[in-house]
N, C-alpha and C positions, 0 to 999 in steps of 0.2 A: 398629510392625511391620506390614507388609502381608501379609494372608492371603487366599487364594482357596480356597473350598471347592468341590471337584469335584462336579458334579452326577451324578445316577445314570447317565444316558446321554450325558454330555458327553465330547467328545473332548479329548485332551490339548492339541491345537492351540488350540482355543477357550479353554481354561483358561489357557494361556500368554499368549494375547492379552489376556484380562481382567487377568491379573497385571501385564503390562507397562503397561497403561492405568492401573491403580491405583498403580503405582510412579511413573509420570510425573505423575499427579494429586497425589500426596503430596509431590513435589519431592525425592525421595531422590537421583536422579542429580545434580541441580544442587548439592545439599548435599555429595555425595561429591566432585564436581569441585572445589568450593570448598575443601574440607578436605584435599585430596590433598597439598598442600605447605604448610609454615608460611608465613604471611604476616606480615611485620613491620608494626608500626604505621604506618611511613612508606609502605609499599606499599599498605596498606589505605586510607590517606588519599588517595593518588594515584588509586587505583581509584575511590573514591567521588567525587573531584573530576571525573574523566573522565565518570562516569555522570551527574553533575549537569549538566555541560556539554552532553552529548548530549541530556538531557531538555529543557534550556532551548532548545537549538537546534531540537528538534522542535516545541516549543510555539510558538516565534517563527515558524517557517516555516508552521505551521498558521494562525496568526492573519493572516499576510501573505496566504495564499491566500484566506481568507474575506474579507479586506478588499478584495482585488483583484476578487473575484467580485461583491461587493455594489456596488462603484463602477462596474464595467463594465455592470451591468444598468440603470443609470439613464440 
C-alpha cells in the first residue's frame, strides 16, 4: 500500500504528484491492467512468446548496429 504523508506547509497538488510518482514506481498501475481480465494459460503463453520475440529482435538489432559501426571505422 502506497502512502504519502502531507507536510505541514505542503500543498495538495505537490502531495498528489508525489503519490502518483510512488504509485508508478511501485508498479501498481501495470499490475492493475494485467489483472483487469482473466487470462487463460494459452493467452499467457502467447503473450510471453511475443515478449520473448520482441526482446530477441531488439538484442539482435543492437548487435547488428554495433557490429556495423565497428567494421565501418576500420
